[in-house]
PATOR-731674 format. One record per residue (C-alpha): x, y negated, z negated; residue in one letter. Coordinates in steps of 0.5 Angstrom, whole numbers, plus 500, padded with zeros to 3 digits. Layout:
BEGIN
XYZa/...
This chain:
BEGIN
226251466x/219251466x/214246464x/207244464x/205237467x/200234463x/195229463x/194226456x/191233453x/189236460x/194242463x/195240470x/200244473x/206249471x/212247474x/219249475x/225244474x/233245475x/238243471x/238236473x/231235471x/228236479x/222239480x/223245484x/217248485x/209248483x/207255479x/200254478x/195249478x/190248473x/186241474x/187239481x/183233480x/188230475x/194231479x/198225481x/195221486x/198222493x/201229491x/195233494x/194235501x/187237502x/186243496x/194244496x/199241491x/205238495x/211240492x/215235496x/210229494x/210231487x/218231486x/218225490x/213222485x/217225479x/223222482x/220215482x/219215475x/226214473x/231208472x/234207479x/241207481x/242200481x/240198474x/245194471x/249199465x/246205467x/252208470x/255207464x/250211460x/250217465x/258217464x/258217457x/252222457x/256226462x/249226466x/249226474x/242222475x/237218471x/232224471x/236228466x/234222461x/227224461x/228231458x/228227451x/222223452x/217228455x/217224461x/212219458x/211212461x/207206459x/204205466x/200212466x/198218461x/202224465x/208228461x/212234461x/210239456x/216245455x/214252456x/211255449x/212248446x/206246441x/207238441x/201234443x/200228447x/197224441x/203226437x/208223442x/205218447x/208211446x/201207446x/200208439x/206211436x/213207435x/219209439x/226207439x/228200442x/236202441x/236205449x/233198451x/237194447x/243197450x/240196457x/239189456x/246188454x/245187447x/248193444x/254197446x/253203450x/254209445x/254217446x/249217441x/242214442x/235216442x/232217449x/225218446x/223211449x/219209455x/225205457x/228211461x/222212465x/222204467x/222203475x/225197478x/232194479x/232188474x/234189467x/228190463x/226194456x/219195452x/219193445x/213193440x/211186438x/205185433x/203192435x/203190442x/207193448x/211188451x/216188457x/222184457x/225183463x/232179465x/235175471x/241176475x/247171477x/248166479x/241162477x/238167472x/232165475x/227171476x/224170469x/223163470x/219165476x/215170473x/212164468x/211159474x/208164478x/203166472x/202159471x/200158478x/195164478x/192161472x/190155475x/187158482x/183163477x/187169480x/187175476x/194176473x/199178468x/201172463x/208171462x/212167457x/219165456x/224168451x/231166450x/236171447x/244171447x/243164451x/240168457x/232168459x/228173459x/220174461x/215177457x/209180458x/204185455x/202191458x/196191461x/195199461x/192202455x/192209452x/186211457x/188207463x/193208468x/196204474x/197207481x/201204486x/199202493x/204207495x/201213492x/194210494x/196210501x/199217500x/192220498x/190220506x/193220513x/194214516x/190213523x/195211528x/191205530x/190202523x/195197520x/198198513x/194192511x/187195513x/189202511x/190200504x/184197504x/180203507x/183207502x/181203496x/174202498x/174210499x/175211492x/170206490x/174200489x/170194490x/172187492x/179190494x/180185500x/178179496x/183181491x/189183496x/188176499x/189172493x/195176492x/197174499x/196167498x/200167491x/206170494x/205165500x/205159495x/211162491x/215165497x/215172494x/220176498x/219183495x/212184494x/213192496x/208197495x/210199488x/209193485x/201192486x/196197486x/189200482x/187201475x/183208474x/181211467x/185217466x/180220462x/174220467x/178219473x/174213475x/177207479x/176201475x/179196480x/185192483x/191191478x/192184475x/198181479x/205182476x/212182478x/213175482x/220174479x/224175486x/220168489x/221161489x/228162492x/231165486x/238167489x/238162495x/243156495x/240149495x/242147501x/239153504x/232153502x/227152507x/220152505x/217150511x/221156515x/216160519x/221166518x/221166511x/221173509x/215177506x/212184504x/209188505x/204188510x/208183515x/215181516x/214173514x/209169510x/207165516x/204172519x/202175513x/197169511x/194170517x/191176514x/187172509x/180171512x/177167506x/180161503x/173158500x/176160493x/182156494x/182149490x/189146491x/187140487x/187145481x/195145482x/195138480x/200137475x/204144477x/210140479x/211137472x/209144469x/215147473x/220142472x/219143464x/220150465x/226150469x/229144465x/230149459x/235153463x/242151463x/243155469x/239151474x/242144475x/238138476x/239138483x/236145484x/231143480x/228138484x/229142490x/225148488x/219143485x/219139492x/219146496x/213149492x/210142493x/211143501x/209150501x/202148497x/201142503x/203147508x/197152505x/192146505x/194145512x/192152514x/186152511x/184145514x/185148521x/181154520x/176150517x/176145523x/176151528x/170155524x/166148525x/168148532x/166155533x/159154530x/157148534x/158151540x/
């Protein structure tokens, strides 16, 4: 099967797909500058990199209820779902145009055109899974393991995300993390809480528009060869700086500090990155912080929560938060007094959930306060060493 990879209205490349909707080969390149970031090696297109980019544009195997959907449609992989939606997404402007088709980007893109919410409701567990469903939806290109779906509310595209047993805590963590970021003036995506069918969901507005796109840190780092003597952290910053992105170190340090405070366990290279203008290809800057659900000991039993543990796991630059926070060079912007009252705000959010006991609520709030105090100690010690060094 032959298709043309499109970037909005621009023809980028002709590709051949197999019956499972996997990219087998690249036939022609029309606009190399518009190829997805990280899929070009010097002046040549990298078929394997493009195929991997396309594969990441699918629902992962571990998503709840996905296998039921594939079974009822007699499909082997979630990539097959993309054929009905042209591979469109609400995170960028790429799509696949079938050979000899006259369809245009304006006719089908999801930023301004309505789309079916049936598939999303099925994946959220709100509708029974049936064979007859409309796959012309951005939900079939949603990455990530958690239950989630796009909806249109008051003309805006919003992402609904669920939680996992036993605590269903991830949606509440998103709301708490955005509250902390707001107090510390860290650019972030604002989350609110929604209750449906007695379960919590986080809600956030799409921060991408019909003229912009999110490029993950992973793909940014695939665009250049990494020197052996450079850490992943410095390499990512260098890649962004070479693209002309300003203040990338400052913005990344803010993400590291927020993740330290909330004990984020899953800040991987695909849930942060850069935003660029999809029309001019101009790089705009770091994306606002999003996807903080796997934090605040979201699935840890109360007796096992150790907020001051030096082994508290971290990603993506170091294995522990103790080591990762050392990457931050400037704490001058951190105003811990702004967190006064955050414990009470956190208690109010957690109180709404019947899945979280009074004991767990108290342990979580106390654990966050201990993380904030620990950060304060780190900043104070650095200030003392800095002052001592200047006096010498």
